[in-house]
C-alpha positions in Angstrom: 87.5 119.9 82.3 86.4 116.3 82.4 83.9 117.0 85.2 86.5 118.5 87.6 86.7 122.1 88.8 89.8 124.2 89.0 90.4 123.5 92.7 90.3 119.7 92.2 92.7 119.9 89.2 95.1 122.2 91.2 95.0 119.8 94.2 95.7 116.8 92.0 98.6 118.6 90.3 100.1 119.6 93.6 100.0 116.2 95.2 100.5 113.8 92.3 102.4 116.1 90.0 105.0 117.3 92.5 105.3 113.8 94.0 106.0 112.4 90.5 108.5 115.2 89.8 110.4 114.4 93.1 110.5 110.7 92.2 111.8 111.6 88.7 114.6 113.8 90.4 115.6 110.8 92.5 115.9 108.7 89.2 118.0 111.4 87.6 120.4 111.6 90.6 120.7 107.8 90.6 121.5 107.8 86.9 124.1 110.6 87.4 125.7 108.7 90.3 125.8 105.5 88.2 127.2 107.1 85.1 129.9 109.1 87.0 130.9 106.0 89.0 130.5 108.0 92.2 130.8 105.0 94.5 128.9 104.6 97.7 130.0 107.8 99.4 129.5 109.9 96.3 126.0 108.5 95.8 125.2 109.2 99.4 126.4 112.8 99.1 124.4 113.3 96.0 121.2 112.0 97.6 121.8 114.0 100.8 122.2 117.2 98.8 119.0 116.4 96.9 117.2 115.8 100.2 118.3 119.2 101.4 117.0 120.7 98.1 113.6 119.0 98.5 113.5 120.1 102.2 114.1 123.7 101.0 111.3 123.3 98.5 108.9 122.1 101.2 110.0 124.9 103.5 109.5 127.5 100.8 106.1 126.1 99.9 105.0 125.8 103.6 105.9 129.4 104.5 104.8 131.2 101.4 
């Protein structure tokens, strides 16, 4: 497709696609913190929990 083979498209999807999805998740968490008026500590907790979730995703992807 468009002069790329399947391996190149998969690599692009994994690097750019997953990276864009993670940035989008950060945006969603920031919006959630802002709309719920979580304050500094609540926002910090939300982002820490999200970071643990992303760490779990990376660990799962690394070991599988």
